[in-house]
C-alpha positions in Angstrom: -49.7 107.1 38.2 -46.6 106.6 36.2 -43.6 106.9 38.6 -40.4 106.8 36.5 -37.7 104.4 37.7 -35.1 106.4 35.9 -34.3 110.0 34.9 -34.3 111.2 31.3 -30.4 111.2 31.4 -30.5 107.5 32.4 -32.9 106.8 29.6 -30.7 108.6 27.0 -27.7 106.7 28.2 -29.5 103.4 27.8 -30.7 104.3 24.3 -27.1 105.2 23.4 -26.0 101.7 24.1 -28.0 100.4 21.2 -26.5 100.6 17.7 -29.5 99.2 15.8 -33.0 100.6 15.6 -34.5 97.1 16.3 -32.7 97.0 19.7 -34.1 100.5 20.6 -37.5 99.4 19.4 -37.4 96.3 21.7 -36.2 98.4 24.6 -39.0 100.9 24.0 -41.6 98.0 24.1 -40.0 96.7 27.3 -40.4 100.1 28.9 -44.1 100.0 28.0 -44.6 96.6 29.5 -43.4 97.9 32.8 -46.1 100.6 33.0 -48.6 100.1 35.8 -51.9 98.8 34.5 -54.7 101.3 33.9 -58.0 100.1 35.4 -60.7 99.6 32.8 -62.9 102.2 34.6 -60.6 104.8 33.0 -60.8 103.4 29.5 -63.6 105.7 28.5 -64.1 108.5 26.1 -63.5 111.0 28.9 -59.9 110.0 29.1 -59.3 109.0 25.4 -56.6 110.9 23.6 -57.9 112.1 20.2 -55.6 112.1 17.2 -54.0 108.7 17.9 -54.5 105.8 15.5 -54.2 103.4 18.5 -56.4 103.5 21.5 -54.8 105.7 24.2 -56.3 106.7 27.5 -54.6 109.2 29.8 -55.7 110.2 33.4 -54.2 113.2 35.1 -53.1 113.3 38.7 -50.3 114.3 41.1 -47.0 112.8 42.0 -47.2 110.7 45.1 -46.9 113.0 48.2 -46.2 116.0 46.0 -49.5 117.8 45.1 -47.6 120.6 43.2 -46.1 118.1 40.8 -47.9 116.5 37.9 -48.2 112.8 37.1 -50.4 110.8 34.9 -51.6 107.2 34.3 -52.0 106.0 30.8 -52.5 102.9 28.6 -52.7 101.9 25.0 -53.7 98.9 23.0 -50.4 99.1 21.0 -47.1 98.0 22.5 -45.0 100.7 20.8 -47.4 103.4 22.0 -47.1 102.1 25.5 -43.4 102.5 25.2 -43.8 106.1 24.0 -46.1 106.6 27.0 -43.3 105.3 29.3 -40.9 107.8 27.7 -43.4 110.6 28.2 -43.8 109.5 31.8 -40.0 109.9 32.3 -40.1 113.3 30.8 -43.2 114.7 32.5 -44.1 112.9 35.7 -43.0 114.6 38.9 -42.5 118.0 37.1 -44.2 121.2 38.0 -46.7 122.7 35.5 -44.2 125.4 34.6 -41.4 122.9 34.0 -43.7 120.8 31.8 -44.5 123.9 29.6 -40.8 124.2 28.9 -40.0 120.6 28.0 -38.9 120.3 24.4 -40.2 116.9 23.4 -38.8 117.1 19.9 -35.3 117.6 21.2 -35.8 114.8 23.7 -36.8 112.4 21.0 -34.0 113.5 18.7 -31.5 112.8 21.5 -32.9 109.3 21.9 -32.8 108.7 18.2 -36.6 108.1 18.1 -37.5 111.0 15.9 -36.4 109.3 12.7 -38.1 106.0 13.4 -41.6 107.0 14.4 -44.1 106.9 11.5 -46.0 110.0 10.7 -49.2 108.6 12.1 -47.4 107.7 15.4 -45.9 111.1 15.4 -49.4 112.7 15.2 -50.4 110.5 18.1 -47.3 111.5 20.1 -48.1 115.2 19.5 -51.7 114.6 20.7 -50.4 112.9 23.9 -48.0 115.7 24.6 -50.7 118.3 24.1 -53.0 116.4 26.4 -50.3 116.2 29.1 -49.5 119.9 28.8 -53.2 120.8 28.9 -53.8 118.6 32.0 -50.7 120.1 33.7 -51.8 123.6 32.9 -55.2 123.1 34.5 -53.8 121.2 37.5 
């Protein structure tokens, strides 16, 4: 499961340190590299996120020691997407299903300055990942 090493406020503060998009892009990729590996046994159609150009797999679960709080494990074959997964992990992991339903991902990405730099196809994939997270959390 993705266990964030920082809060969203910390993440926003880190992104604010970068003036150039290339630096933010590199930081995003670094975040993705720090994700725990997803075992190949989960890289199946049952866990595949539809609507992503890249391969993305997402497995629902619970935060360690907190069965009422949602967490997930995920992986992608694209470095930038893994970074987006890491950001989603910071936003959603450890939250209750009710809190997850209230998270405004568009605002969160605007604050980070990512909204203007994600291609339309990546944006569609991001929306699919968020819908999958919210669906998993709702049925948890």
